[in-house]
HTML snippet that shows the backbone in 3Dmol.js (N, CA, C, O; Angstrom):
<script src="https://3Dmol.org/build/3Dmol-min.js"></script>
<div id="view" style="width:600px;height:400px;position:relative"></div>
<script>
const pdb = `
ATOM      1  N   MET A   1      30.051 153.998 120.479  1.00  0.00           N
ATOM      2  CA  MET A   1      31.343 154.206 119.912  1.00  0.00           C
ATOM      3  C   MET A   1      31.251 154.084 118.407  1.00  0.00           C
ATOM      4  O   MET A   1      31.715 153.089 117.850  1.00  0.00           O
ATOM      5  N   ASP A   2      30.656 155.077 117.713  1.00  0.00           N
ATOM      6  CA  ASP A   2      30.399 155.032 116.405  1.00  0.00           C
ATOM      7  C   ASP A   2      31.638 155.557 115.560  1.00  0.00           C
ATOM      8  O   ASP A   2      31.759 156.745 115.263  1.00  0.00           O
ATOM      9  N   TYR A   3      32.431 154.699 115.244  1.00  0.00           N
ATOM     10  CA  TYR A   3      33.809 155.032 114.717  1.00  0.00           C
ATOM     11  C   TYR A   3      33.628 155.841 113.405  1.00  0.00           C
ATOM     12  O   TYR A   3      34.308 156.851 113.225  1.00  0.00           O
ATOM     13  N   ASP A   4      32.762 155.435 112.522  1.00  0.00           N
ATOM     14  CA  ASP A   4      32.726 156.093 111.225  1.00  0.00           C
ATOM     15  C   ASP A   4      32.221 157.567 111.366  1.00  0.00           C
ATOM     16  O   ASP A   4      32.627 158.429 110.586  1.00  0.00           O
ATOM     17  N   ALA A   5      31.350 157.845 112.344  1.00  0.00           N
ATOM     18  CA  ALA A   5      30.861 159.125 112.435  1.00  0.00           C
ATOM     19  C   ALA A   5      31.828 160.064 113.131  1.00  0.00           C
ATOM     20  O   ALA A   5      31.684 161.273 112.944  1.00  0.00           O
ATOM     21  N   ARG A   6      32.823 159.610 113.936  1.00  0.00           N
ATOM     22  CA  ARG A   6      33.765 160.404 114.624  1.00  0.00           C
ATOM     23  C   ARG A   6      35.220 160.356 114.133  1.00  0.00           C
ATOM     24  O   ARG A   6      36.128 161.048 114.593  1.00  0.00           O
ATOM     25  N   ARG A   7      35.329 159.482 113.170  1.00  0.00           N
ATOM     26  CA  ARG A   7      36.701 159.322 112.582  1.00  0.00           C
ATOM     27  C   ARG A   7      37.235 160.596 112.018  1.00  0.00           C
ATOM     28  O   ARG A   7      36.539 161.290 111.278  1.00  0.00           O
ATOM     29  N   ARG A   8      38.510 160.933 112.365  1.00  0.00           N
ATOM     30  CA  ARG A   8      39.260 162.083 111.783  1.00  0.00           C
ATOM     31  C   ARG A   8      40.583 161.733 111.417  1.00  0.00           C
ATOM     32  O   ARG A   8      41.149 160.784 111.961  1.00  0.00           O
ATOM     33  N   GLY A   9      41.188 162.505 110.435  1.00  0.00           N
ATOM     34  CA  GLY A   9      42.502 162.279 110.032  1.00  0.00           C
ATOM     35  C   GLY A   9      42.792 161.054 109.165  1.00  0.00           C
ATOM     36  O   GLY A   9      43.937 160.609 109.085  1.00  0.00           O
ATOM     37  N   CYS A  10      41.793 160.525 108.535  1.00  0.00           N
ATOM     38  CA  CYS A  10      41.955 159.384 107.650  1.00  0.00           C
ATOM     39  C   CYS A  10      42.085 159.630 106.234  1.00  0.00           C
ATOM     40  O   CYS A  10      42.176 158.695 105.439  1.00  0.00           O
ATOM     41  N   ARG A  11      42.101 160.996 105.831  1.00  0.00           N
ATOM     42  CA  ARG A  11      42.167 161.261 104.550  1.00  0.00           C
ATOM     43  C   ARG A  11      43.481 160.829 103.741  1.00  0.00           C
ATOM     44  O   ARG A  11      43.477 160.743 102.513  1.00  0.00           O
ATOM     45  N   ASN A  12      44.595 160.567 104.525  1.00  0.00           N
ATOM     46  CA  ASN A  12      45.827 160.315 104.053  1.00  0.00           C
ATOM     47  C   ASN A  12      45.981 158.843 103.985  1.00  0.00           C
ATOM     48  O   ASN A  12      47.048 158.402 103.559  1.00  0.00           O
ATOM     49  N   LEU A  13      45.079 158.063 104.341  1.00  0.00           N
ATOM     50  CA  LEU A  13      45.190 156.595 104.380  1.00  0.00           C
ATOM     51  C   LEU A  13      44.923 156.045 102.939  1.00  0.00           C
ATOM     52  O   LEU A  13      44.162 156.606 102.151  1.00  0.00           O
ATOM     53  N   THR A  14      45.590 154.940 102.674  1.00  0.00           N
ATOM     54  CA  THR A  14      45.184 154.205 101.429  1.00  0.00           C
ATOM     55  C   THR A  14      43.961 153.418 101.662  1.00  0.00           C
ATOM     56  O   THR A  14      43.553 153.233 102.809  1.00  0.00           O
ATOM     57  N   ASP A  15      43.370 152.955 100.647  1.00  0.00           N
ATOM     58  CA  ASP A  15      42.113 152.145 100.723  1.00  0.00           C
ATOM     59  C   ASP A  15      42.364 151.001 101.573  1.00  0.00           C
ATOM     60  O   ASP A  15      41.491 150.671 102.376  1.00  0.00           O
ATOM     61  N   SER A  16      43.508 150.318 101.492  1.00  0.00           N
ATOM     62  CA  SER A  16      43.668 149.040 102.305  1.00  0.00           C
ATOM     63  C   SER A  16      43.878 149.493 103.695  1.00  0.00           C
ATOM     64  O   SER A  16      43.423 148.801 104.606  1.00  0.00           O
ATOM     65  N   GLN A  17      44.520 150.582 103.954  1.00  0.00           N
ATOM     66  CA  GLN A  17      44.754 151.074 105.396  1.00  0.00           C
ATOM     67  C   GLN A  17      43.331 151.439 105.981  1.00  0.00           C
ATOM     68  O   GLN A  17      43.004 151.136 107.128  1.00  0.00           O
ATOM     69  N   ARG A  18      42.571 152.066 105.160  1.00  0.00           N
ATOM     70  CA  ARG A  18      41.150 152.545 105.710  1.00  0.00           C
ATOM     71  C   ARG A  18      40.336 151.281 105.958  1.00  0.00           C
ATOM     72  O   ARG A  18      39.595 151.267 106.941  1.00  0.00           O
ATOM     73  N   GLU A  19      40.403 150.265 105.194  1.00  0.00           N
ATOM     74  CA  GLU A  19      39.744 149.013 105.343  1.00  0.00           C
ATOM     75  C   GLU A  19      40.171 148.364 106.748  1.00  0.00           C
ATOM     76  O   GLU A  19      39.356 147.983 107.588  1.00  0.00           O
ATOM     77  N   LEU A  20      41.520 148.297 106.877  1.00  0.00           N
ATOM     78  CA  LEU A  20      42.110 147.783 108.137  1.00  0.00           C
ATOM     79  C   LEU A  20      41.604 148.637 109.363  1.00  0.00           C
ATOM     80  O   LEU A  20      41.181 148.072 110.371  1.00  0.00           O
ATOM     81  N   ALA A  21      41.651 149.838 109.268  1.00  0.00           N
ATOM     82  CA  ALA A  21      41.190 150.708 110.358  1.00  0.00           C
ATOM     83  C   ALA A  21      39.811 150.444 110.684  1.00  0.00           C
ATOM     84  O   ALA A  21      39.475 150.403 111.867  1.00  0.00           O
ATOM     85  N   GLY A  22      38.948 150.255 109.724  1.00  0.00           N
ATOM     86  CA  GLY A  22      37.604 149.950 109.928  1.00  0.00           C
ATOM     87  C   GLY A  22      37.363 148.565 110.709  1.00  0.00           C
ATOM     88  O   GLY A  22      36.566 148.409 111.634  1.00  0.00           O
ATOM     89  N   GLN A  23      38.171 147.635 110.181  1.00  0.00           N
ATOM     90  CA  GLN A  23      38.092 146.297 110.810  1.00  0.00           C
ATOM     91  C   GLN A  23      38.489 146.340 112.281  1.00  0.00           C
ATOM     92  O   GLN A  23      37.900 145.727 113.171  1.00  0.00           O
ATOM     93  N   LEU A  24      39.557 147.136 112.444  1.00  0.00           N
ATOM     94  CA  LEU A  24      40.105 147.243 113.823  1.00  0.00           C
ATOM     95  C   LEU A  24      39.015 147.887 114.770  1.00  0.00           C
ATOM     96  O   LEU A  24      38.784 147.456 115.900  1.00  0.00           O
ATOM     97  N   ALA A  25      38.352 148.993 114.178  1.00  0.00           N
ATOM     98  CA  ALA A  25      37.254 149.683 114.959  1.00  0.00           C
ATOM     99  C   ALA A  25      36.170 148.734 115.325  1.00  0.00           C
ATOM    100  O   ALA A  25      35.759 148.653 116.482  1.00  0.00           O
ATOM    101  N   VAL A  26      35.697 148.003 114.333  1.00  0.00           N
ATOM    102  CA  VAL A  26      34.569 147.087 114.616  1.00  0.00           C
ATOM    103  C   VAL A  26      34.902 145.976 115.668  1.00  0.00           C
ATOM    104  O   VAL A  26      34.129 145.722 116.592  1.00  0.00           O
ATOM    105  N   ARG A  27      36.023 145.365 115.493  1.00  0.00           N
ATOM    106  CA  ARG A  27      36.555 144.402 116.396  1.00  0.00           C
ATOM    107  C   ARG A  27      36.687 144.909 117.870  1.00  0.00           C
ATOM    108  O   ARG A  27      36.242 144.296 118.841  1.00  0.00           O
ATOM    109  N   ALA A  28      37.345 146.086 117.921  1.00  0.00           N
ATOM    110  CA  ALA A  28      37.531 146.845 119.279  1.00  0.00           C
ATOM    111  C   ALA A  28      36.202 147.101 119.956  1.00  0.00           C
ATOM    112  O   ALA A  28      36.010 146.876 121.151  1.00  0.00           O
ATOM    113  N   GLU A  29      35.305 147.580 119.132  1.00  0.00           N
ATOM    114  CA  GLU A  29      34.012 147.928 119.730  1.00  0.00           C
ATOM    115  C   GLU A  29      33.312 146.700 120.315  1.00  0.00           C
ATOM    116  O   GLU A  29      32.783 146.720 121.426  1.00  0.00           O
ATOM    117  N   ALA A  30      33.335 145.602 119.494  1.00  0.00           N
ATOM    118  CA  ALA A  30      32.748 144.322 119.893  1.00  0.00           C
ATOM    119  C   ALA A  30      33.350 143.951 121.264  1.00  0.00           C
ATOM    120  O   ALA A  30      32.618 143.759 122.236  1.00  0.00           O
ATOM    121  N   LEU A  31      34.746 143.848 121.332  1.00  0.00           N
ATOM    122  CA  LEU A  31      35.456 143.377 122.515  1.00  0.00           C
ATOM    123  C   LEU A  31      35.063 144.272 123.687  1.00  0.00           C
ATOM    124  O   LEU A  31      34.753 143.753 124.759  1.00  0.00           O
ATOM    125  N   TRP A  32      35.063 145.654 123.518  1.00  0.00           N
ATOM    126  CA  TRP A  32      34.738 146.527 124.590  1.00  0.00           C
ATOM    127  C   TRP A  32      33.366 146.255 125.153  1.00  0.00           C
ATOM    128  O   TRP A  32      33.185 146.132 126.364  1.00  0.00           O
ATOM    129  N   ARG A  33      32.306 146.153 124.171  1.00  0.00           N
ATOM    130  CA  ARG A  33      31.031 145.892 124.665  1.00  0.00           C
ATOM    131  C   ARG A  33      30.847 144.518 125.345  1.00  0.00           C
ATOM    132  O   ARG A  33      30.160 144.412 126.360  1.00  0.00           O
ATOM    133  N   GLU A  34      31.420 143.553 124.819  1.00  0.00           N
ATOM    134  CA  GLU A  34      31.412 142.158 125.334  1.00  0.00           C
ATOM    135  C   GLU A  34      32.051 142.179 126.720  1.00  0.00           C
ATOM    136  O   GLU A  34      31.479 141.574 127.628  1.00  0.00           O
ATOM    137  N   ALA A  35      33.081 142.765 126.929  1.00  0.00           N
ATOM    138  CA  ALA A  35      33.814 142.844 128.271  1.00  0.00           C
ATOM    139  C   ALA A  35      32.992 143.489 129.308  1.00  0.00           C
ATOM    140  O   ALA A  35      33.123 143.172 130.490  1.00  0.00           O
ATOM    141  N   GLY A  36      32.138 144.394 128.910  1.00  0.00           N
ATOM    142  CA  GLY A  36      31.425 145.117 129.943  1.00  0.00           C
ATOM    143  C   GLY A  36      29.975 144.485 130.234  1.00  0.00           C
ATOM    144  O   GLY A  36      29.195 145.012 131.028  1.00  0.00           O
ATOM    145  N   MET A  37      29.706 143.402 129.580  1.00  0.00           N
ATOM    146  CA  MET A  37      28.410 142.756 129.756  1.00  0.00           C
ATOM    147  C   MET A  37      28.310 141.972 131.050  1.00  0.00           C
ATOM    148  O   MET A  37      29.323 141.539 131.598  1.00  0.00           O
ATOM    149  N   ASP A  38      27.198 141.804 131.500  1.00  0.00           N
ATOM    150  CA  ASP A  38      26.959 140.870 132.738  1.00  0.00           C
ATOM    151  C   ASP A  38      27.703 141.390 133.878  1.00  0.00           C
ATOM    152  O   ASP A  38      28.090 140.569 134.709  1.00  0.00           O
ATOM    153  N   GLY A  39      27.951 142.565 134.039  1.00  0.00           N
ATOM    154  CA  GLY A  39      28.524 143.110 135.313  1.00  0.00           C
ATOM    155  C   GLY A  39      30.083 142.838 135.377  1.00  0.00           C
ATOM    156  O   GLY A  39      30.707 143.087 136.408  1.00  0.00           O
ATOM    157  N   ARG A  40      30.650 142.358 134.331  1.00  0.00           N
ATOM    158  CA  ARG A  40      32.061 142.114 134.292  1.00  0.00           C
ATOM    159  C   ARG A  40      32.864 143.420 134.442  1.00  0.00           C
ATOM    160  O   ARG A  40      32.333 144.509 134.224  1.00  0.00           O
ATOM    161  N   GLU A  41      34.077 143.304 134.796  1.00  0.00           N
ATOM    162  CA  GLU A  41      34.863 144.483 135.060  1.00  0.00           C
ATOM    163  C   GLU A  41      35.126 145.373 133.744  1.00  0.00           C
ATOM    164  O   GLU A  41      35.245 146.595 133.833  1.00  0.00           O
ATOM    165  N   GLY A  42      35.201 144.745 132.621  1.00  0.00           N
ATOM    166  CA  GLY A  42      35.270 145.364 131.334  1.00  0.00           C
ATOM    167  C   GLY A  42      36.687 145.779 130.977  1.00  0.00           C
ATOM    168  O   GLY A  42      37.628 145.560 131.741  1.00  0.00           O
ATOM    169  N   LEU A  43      36.829 146.407 129.755  1.00  0.00           N
ATOM    170  CA  LEU A  43      38.114 146.798 129.163  1.00  0.00           C
ATOM    171  C   LEU A  43      37.956 148.369 128.982  1.00  0.00           C
ATOM    172  O   LEU A  43      36.861 148.898 128.789  1.00  0.00           O
ATOM    173  N   SER A  44      39.098 149.028 129.058  1.00  0.00           N
ATOM    174  CA  SER A  44      39.086 150.402 128.612  1.00  0.00           C
ATOM    175  C   SER A  44      39.072 150.389 127.134  1.00  0.00           C
ATOM    176  O   SER A  44      39.427 149.369 126.543  1.00  0.00           O
ATOM    177  N   VAL A  45      38.681 151.465 126.477  1.00  0.00           N
ATOM    178  CA  VAL A  45      38.627 151.530 125.010  1.00  0.00           C
ATOM    179  C   VAL A  45      40.100 151.355 124.477  1.00  0.00           C
ATOM    180  O   VAL A  45      40.284 150.671 123.470  1.00  0.00           O
ATOM    181  N   ALA A  46      41.116 151.937 125.108  1.00  0.00           N
ATOM    182  CA  ALA A  46      42.519 151.685 124.557  1.00  0.00           C
ATOM    183  C   ALA A  46      42.899 150.210 124.709  1.00  0.00           C
ATOM    184  O   ALA A  46      43.609 149.672 123.859  1.00  0.00           O
ATOM    185  N   GLY A  47      42.427 149.529 125.802  1.00  0.00           N
ATOM    186  CA  GLY A  47      42.728 148.096 125.926  1.00  0.00           C
ATOM    187  C   GLY A  47      41.985 147.197 124.899  1.00  0.00           C
ATOM    188  O   GLY A  47      42.468 146.154 124.458  1.00  0.00           O
ATOM    189  N   ALA A  48      40.791 147.685 124.565  1.00  0.00           N
ATOM    190  CA  ALA A  48      39.961 146.966 123.571  1.00  0.00           C
ATOM    191  C   ALA A  48      40.683 147.133 122.215  1.00  0.00           C
ATOM    192  O   ALA A  48      40.834 146.155 121.483  1.00  0.00           O
ATOM    193  N   VAL A  49      41.111 148.305 121.885  1.00  0.00           N
ATOM    194  CA  VAL A  49      41.868 148.563 120.603  1.00  0.00           C
ATOM    195  C   VAL A  49      43.092 147.766 120.491  1.00  0.00           C
ATOM    196  O   VAL A  49      43.380 147.205 119.434  1.00  0.00           O
ATOM    197  N   ALA A  50      43.879 147.688 121.620  1.00  0.00           N
ATOM    198  CA  ALA A  50      45.067 146.933 121.679  1.00  0.00           C
ATOM    199  C   ALA A  50      44.863 145.464 121.513  1.00  0.00           C
ATOM    200  O   ALA A  50      45.620 144.820 120.786  1.00  0.00           O
ATOM    201  N   LEU A  51      43.868 144.903 122.159  1.00  0.00           N
ATOM    202  CA  LEU A  51      43.499 143.532 122.003  1.00  0.00           C
ATOM    203  C   LEU A  51      43.033 143.256 120.598  1.00  0.00           C
ATOM    204  O   LEU A  51      43.415 142.225 120.044  1.00  0.00           O
ATOM    205  N   ALA A  52      42.276 144.061 120.014  1.00  0.00           N
ATOM    206  CA  ALA A  52      41.755 143.905 118.684  1.00  0.00           C
ATOM    207  C   ALA A  52      42.885 143.861 117.672  1.00  0.00           C
ATOM    208  O   ALA A  52      42.882 143.056 116.741  1.00  0.00           O
ATOM    209  N   ALA A  53      43.872 144.764 117.879  1.00  0.00           N
ATOM    210  CA  ALA A  53      45.052 144.772 116.987  1.00  0.00           C
ATOM    211  C   ALA A  53      45.851 143.491 116.998  1.00  0.00           C
ATOM    212  O   ALA A  53      46.304 142.974 115.976  1.00  0.00           O
ATOM    213  N   VAL A  54      45.995 143.009 118.228  1.00  0.00           N
ATOM    214  CA  VAL A  54      46.724 141.731 118.353  1.00  0.00           C
ATOM    215  C   VAL A  54      45.909 140.575 117.701  1.00  0.00           C
ATOM    216  O   VAL A  54      46.481 139.722 117.021  1.00  0.00           O
ATOM    217  N   GLN A  55      44.581 140.558 117.915  1.00  0.00           N
ATOM    218  CA  GLN A  55      43.853 139.501 117.311  1.00  0.00           C
ATOM    219  C   GLN A  55      43.799 139.651 115.709  1.00  0.00           C
ATOM    220  O   GLN A  55      43.812 138.652 114.990  1.00  0.00           O
ATOM    221  N   LEU A  56      43.746 140.806 115.253  1.00  0.00           N
ATOM    222  CA  LEU A  56      43.781 140.999 113.761  1.00  0.00           C
ATOM    223  C   LEU A  56      45.158 140.609 113.184  1.00  0.00           C
ATOM    224  O   LEU A  56      45.257 140.166 112.040  1.00  0.00           O
ATOM    225  N   GLY A  57      46.198 140.781 113.983  1.00  0.00           N
ATOM    226  CA  GLY A  57      47.646 140.575 113.515  1.00  0.00           C
ATOM    227  C   GLY A  57      47.827 139.068 113.531  1.00  0.00           C
ATOM    228  O   GLY A  57      48.643 138.555 112.765  1.00  0.00           O
ATOM    229  N   LEU A  58      47.078 138.307 114.397  1.00  0.00           N
ATOM    230  CA  LEU A  58      47.300 136.822 114.501  1.00  0.00           C
ATOM    231  C   LEU A  58      46.448 136.045 113.502  1.00  0.00           C
ATOM    232  O   LEU A  58      46.637 134.848 113.281  1.00  0.00           O
ATOM    233  N   GLN A  59      45.514 136.764 112.914  1.00  0.00           N
ATOM    234  CA  GLN A  59      44.639 136.085 111.917  1.00  0.00           C
ATOM    235  C   GLN A  59      45.464 135.803 110.690  1.00  0.00           C
ATOM    236  O   GLN A  59      46.245 136.629 110.218  1.00  0.00           O
ATOM    237  N   LEU A  60      45.250 134.549 110.169  1.00  0.00           N
ATOM    238  CA  LEU A  60      45.825 134.170 108.916  1.00  0.00           C
ATOM    239  C   LEU A  60      44.864 134.517 107.750  1.00  0.00           C
ATOM    240  O   LEU A  60      43.641 134.492 107.891  1.00  0.00           O
ATOM    241  N   PRO A  61      45.443 134.819 106.672  1.00  0.00           N
ATOM    242  CA  PRO A  61      44.502 135.101 105.406  1.00  0.00           C
ATOM    243  C   PRO A  61      43.631 133.836 105.103  1.00  0.00           C
ATOM    244  O   PRO A  61      44.062 132.693 105.262  1.00  0.00           O
ATOM    245  N   ALA A  62      42.479 134.103 104.692  1.00  0.00           N
ATOM    246  CA  ALA A  62      41.579 132.967 104.425  1.00  0.00           C
ATOM    247  C   ALA A  62      42.141 132.053 103.344  1.00  0.00           C
ATOM    248  O   ALA A  62      41.989 130.837 103.466  1.00  0.00           O
ATOM    249  N   SER A  63      42.788 132.566 102.285  1.00  0.00           N
ATOM    250  CA  SER A  63      43.354 131.705 101.213  1.00  0.00           C
ATOM    251  C   SER A  63      44.612 132.438 100.690  1.00  0.00           C
ATOM    252  O   SER A  63      44.664 133.668 100.676  1.00  0.00           O
ATOM    253  N   ARG A  64      45.505 131.745 100.311  1.00  0.00           N
ATOM    254  CA  ARG A  64      46.700 132.349  99.623  1.00  0.00           C
ATOM    255  C   ARG A  64      46.755 131.669  98.193  1.00  0.00           C
ATOM    256  O   ARG A  64      46.601 130.463  98.002  1.00  0.00           O
ATOM    257  N   SER A  65      46.984 132.562  97.276  1.00  0.00           N
ATOM    258  CA  SER A  65      46.994 132.045  95.827  1.00  0.00           C
ATOM    259  C   SER A  65      48.464 131.991  95.445  1.00  0.00           C
ATOM    260  O   SER A  65      48.797 131.609  94.323  1.00  0.00           O
TER     261      SER A  65
END
`;
const viewer = $3Dmol.createViewer("view");
viewer.addModel(pdb, "pdb");
viewer.setStyle({}, {cartoon: {color: "spectrum"}});
viewer.zoomTo();
viewer.render();
</script>
């Protein structure tokens, strides 16, 4: 699931939106791969993206100035 090679329609995103989309893709791919390891049932790609979005939404910024 090489997100950067297949990504379409991102020309209208701001730099921060593009960065967030990249973080979401990386997190979702890791969750999707991890869920399918060791013969586990696994996650659908859509499920992995949804879970990654929730996880990214719950993360607090590293520092606030």
